[in-house]
N, C-alpha and C positions, 0 to 999 in steps of 0.2 A: 509463467505467464497465466497460470490458472487463476491466481488471485486477481489479476487485472481483468480477465474476461469475466470472472464472477462479479466484480464490481460494476462493470458496464451493464450486466444483466440486472443486478439488484437495484442499481441507481436509476436505470432507464431514462438517462438524460441524453438526447441526441447532440447537445452542445457540450458534452463532457470531453475535455482535453486532458491528456496525460502529460506530465512533466517528466521527461526521461533524458538520460544521457544519450548523446548522439553516437549511435552505433550502426555499422554497415548492415547488420542483421535487421534492424528495425527499418532502415531506409530502403531495404529490398522488399518490404511489405507495403505496396502503395496504399491500400485501403486502411492499414493501421497507421501509416505515416501521416495521413490527413488529419489524424486525431491527436497528434503529438506536438508538444512544445519541446524542441530539442535544447538541452543544456550542453554547452561546449565544455570540453575538458579544461580549457583555458579560463581560469577564474576572471581574467580581465574582460572576457567576452560575455559574461553571464548577466550583466546589467540589462542587456537587450531582452533576454528572456523574461526577466522581472517585469519590464515594461509591458511586453506583449501579454503576459499572464494577467497583469493587473488591469490592463485595458479590457481584456476578455471578461474578467469578473466584474468590472464596472458596467459593462454592457449586459449584465444579467447571466453570463455564461458560468459554467462550472469547470473547476480544474482539480485534478487528482495528483497529489504528490505523495511520494514515499519517503518520509523524513529520515529514515535510517540510511537510505542510499545503498542498501545491500539486503541479502536474504536475511530474514529474521526467523527465530524459532517459532514453529507452529505450536501454539499453546495446547493443542490436543495430543501432541506427541513428544514435545521437548520442554525441558525446563529452561528458564531464562528469558521468557517473553517479557515479564515485567522489567527485568534488569536491562533488556535491550532498549527500552524507552529512554534510558539515561543517554544514549547515543544519538538521539533524534536531533536534527537541526531545527531551528525555529523558523523555517521557511514559510510556513503558513502565516505566522505573524508578520512577516515582512510584506507578503502580499496584501494582507488585511490593512496594514498601515496605508497602502496606496489605494485600496478599495474598501473603505471602512464599513460599508453597508452590507458587505458580504459575510454570511455566517460560515463558521468552519464546522464541518460535519465529521466528527471522528467515526471511523468505520474500521472494524476488525474482521479479517478473513481467517477463518480456522478450518482444519480438516483438509488442507491442500496437500499435505505429506501423508502418504499411506504409512500406517503404523508398522507394517511388516518391512517395509523398505527402511524406515527410520531405525529399526532394531536389528537389521541385517548384520551378520558377523563381518562382512566385507567392510563395514564402516570403521572397524577398528584400525585400519591402515591410515585413517586421517585423524589427526589429533585436535585440530581446531573445529569449533562449533559450525562455523560458515562452510568450511570445507566438507564437513559431514553432511550439512544440509544439501550441498550441491551434489554430492555423491548419491544421497538418498533420492533426490529429484531425478538423477540420471537412471538409477535402478527402477524407479517407478515408471519413467518414460519407456524404458526397455520392456517392462512387463505390458504396459498398455499397447505398444506397438506390436510386440511379438504374439501376445495372447489375446489381443482385442478385448481386454477387460478394463473396467473403470473402477479401480478399487477404493476410490475416495468419495466422501459425501461432504462437500464444501459447504460451510455455513458462512453467511455474512451477517454480522451484527452491526447495527446502526445506533450510535449514541445520540445523546442530546446535543443540538447545535450549540456551538460556543460563539456568542455574538458580542462584539466590542461594545455596542450600546448598552446591552444588559449588564456587562461587566464594568461599564462606565469608563473604559480606558481603551486605547489602541496600543498600550505598552506591549512590546513584543514578549517580554519576560512573563507578564501576567497572562497573556493569551496562551502562551506555550504551556504554562503550568495548568491552565484550565483544560487544555487538550489532553495533556498527560494524565490528569485526574480521570478524565472521562475514558480514556483508553485502558487505564488500570482497572476501572470498574468493569469494562467489557471483558477484559482478560480474566478477571476473577469471578465473573459471573456467566459461565457458558449457558446457552439457551436450553430450556427444558422442553419446549414445544418442538414439534417436528418441523415447523417452518413451511414456507412455500416452495414448491418445486418449480424452478424457472427453466429447466432444460429438459 
């Protein structure tokens, strides 16, 4: 959740809502739950969330979606960040078709995973990338809790907005391609400046 908290701080939008899978863990956090649009596991029930998100966007609100739907490689410590973009859904394009005046703001969070945790020998017991990322996150959390240290320096990079009016289309494929191009640029160009400390 470090990436989500970092995005809340960096974007500084009180109307920011997160599109998230409905999970008991999230429902147990009342202040967090107020900022969520829950996506049901049942695909037949997902049209309702599309309508709610689109209505929120048409009213000028902001929504945050994680198009991969899973943990992705941190470009600071793992290979495969560019390749993971090929698994993204075109959910942002779907919302924009229903709220065409809304720009899509590509945002990349890097530095979430502690490099020592990502390279720990214990990770060899997991073969898949996503499983390794989860184990690295668990090791990192253990260090943070037991030793009271914060071993990461999270960076949020904000790309250029993708606007259907500027592209001249609300075609989902074209919007998705423009977002992927922006994300690729962000991944390939880590920031040189120290940035602004928000915490």
